[in-house]
C-alpha positions, 0 to 999 in steps of 0.5 A: 074567821074572815078576812076582809080588803082592810083586814085580810086573814093570815092563815097557818098551815103545818105539816110534819117537815114544812110550814105555810102562811098565806094572806087571803082576802076572803071576800074575793077568794084571793090569796094576796101573799104566801110564803113557806119553807118550799119557796126558793128564797126561804129554802136556802136559809133553812138548812140546819135550823129547827122546825121553830127556827124555820117557822120564824123564817117563814113568819119574817118573810110573810110579814115582809111580803105583805108589807110590800103589798100595803098590808100591815094588819091582819087577823091570825088564823092558826088553823086549829092548831094550838098557839105554841112552838111552830105556830107560835114561832111564826106569829111572833116573827110576823110580829116582830117584821111589823105585822099588827094582829 
C-alpha cells in the first residue's frame, strides 16, 4: 500500500501504552500530518480514558489536522494490526470527523 499526493496513506502504529497516526505521501517520502497520545493538545484529554477512548481522540485529531491541510481522502494502512479495538476506534473517529477511506 502506498500513498500518493492525491490520496496519502493514513498509517497507524500502536504500542502497549500509546497510539500514533501519520498521513504520509509515499511518492515524496514526507509525513504530511501526525497525531498521537503524546501530543500536548491530546495528552491533556487522555487522562482517565480507556485505550479505545484515547484512540478516538487521536483519530479525531488526525482528521482535523488533515482536513486543515486540504486532505480529505486517504488510504487506510492498519499496519498489520487487526481491524479491531483501538485501530477500529481510531478509524471510525477519523471517518466521523470527515476523512474518507
